[in-house]
C-alpha positions in Angstrom: 70.3 -103.9 -106.3 73.1 -106.1 -105.0 75.1 -103.0 -104.2 72.6 -102.2 -101.5 72.2 -105.7 -100.1 75.9 -106.7 -99.9 76.9 -104.0 -97.3 73.9 -105.0 -95.2 74.9 -108.7 -95.3 78.5 -107.8 -94.5 77.3 -105.7 -91.5 75.1 -108.6 -90.2 77.9 -111.1 -90.7 80.4 -108.9 -88.9 78.2 -108.0 -85.9 75.9 -110.9 -85.6 76.9 -111.6 -82.0 76.0 -108.1 -80.9 72.8 -108.1 -82.9 71.7 -111.4 -81.4 72.7 -110.2 -77.9 70.8 -106.9 -78.1 67.8 -108.7 -79.5 67.8 -111.2 -76.6 68.2 -108.4 -74.1 65.3 -106.4 -75.7 63.0 -109.4 -75.7 63.8 -110.2 -72.0 63.1 -106.6 -71.0 59.9 -106.6 -73.0 58.7 -109.9 -71.5 59.5 -108.6 -68.0 57.3 -105.5 -68.6 54.5 -107.6 -70.0 54.5 -110.0 -67.1 54.8 -107.2 -64.6 51.8 -105.4 -66.1 49.7 -108.6 -65.9 50.4 -109.0 -62.2 50.0 -105.3 -61.3 46.3 -105.8 -60.6 47.1 -108.7 -58.2 48.2 -106.2 -55.5 45.3 -104.9 -53.4 44.5 -101.2 -53.6 45.0 -99.0 -50.6 41.3 -99.0 -49.8 41.1 -102.8 -50.1 44.1 -103.2 -47.8 42.7 -100.9 -45.1 39.3 -102.7 -45.4 41.0 -106.0 -44.7 43.3 -104.6 -42.0 41.4 -101.8 -40.3 43.9 -101.2 -37.5 46.7 -100.4 -40.0 45.6 -96.8 -40.7 47.4 -94.4 -38.3 48.1 -90.7 -38.3 51.6 -91.3 -39.6 50.4 -93.4 -42.5 49.7 -97.0 -43.2 51.6 -99.7 -41.2 52.2 -103.3 -41.9 49.6 -105.8 -40.6 52.4 -108.3 -39.8 55.1 -106.3 -38.0 53.4 -102.9 -37.5 56.2 -101.0 -39.2 55.5 -98.0 -41.5 55.0 -98.7 -45.2 57.4 -97.1 -47.7 56.6 -96.4 -51.3 58.5 -97.8 -54.3 57.7 -95.9 -57.6 56.9 -98.0 -60.6 57.4 -96.3 -63.9 54.2 -95.7 -65.7 52.0 -97.6 -63.3 51.9 -95.9 -59.9 53.5 -97.0 -56.6 53.8 -100.2 -54.6 53.9 -99.7 -50.9 56.1 -102.2 -48.9 56.9 -102.7 -45.3 60.3 -101.2 -44.3 61.0 -104.0 -41.9 59.8 -107.3 -43.3 59.8 -106.3 -47.0 56.3 -107.5 -47.6 54.3 -106.0 -50.5 51.3 -104.3 -48.9 49.2 -102.4 -51.5 49.3 -100.4 -54.7 48.4 -96.9 -55.5 47.4 -96.4 -59.2 48.7 -93.3 -61.0 46.1 -90.6 -61.1 
């Protein structure tokens, strides 16, 4: 039994810095995804945004209520898209993945 455990202990002893580093990196990335998913619903949907700002719907798309510039989309993996103003970089609304 010790023949199986000793190589594992030797491996952990030799590479403990890398193991700890990768564990910290993985936990930070996981925490970031958890926090992001919690705040995803805080963005208004497109319909809510246009209901609050009725003059922002144009033939070219949706414009920012602050500076009247066109909104650009930013894809979010697994969730949908967040639309931002191209000029003042304000988050405008979200579009959930269908």
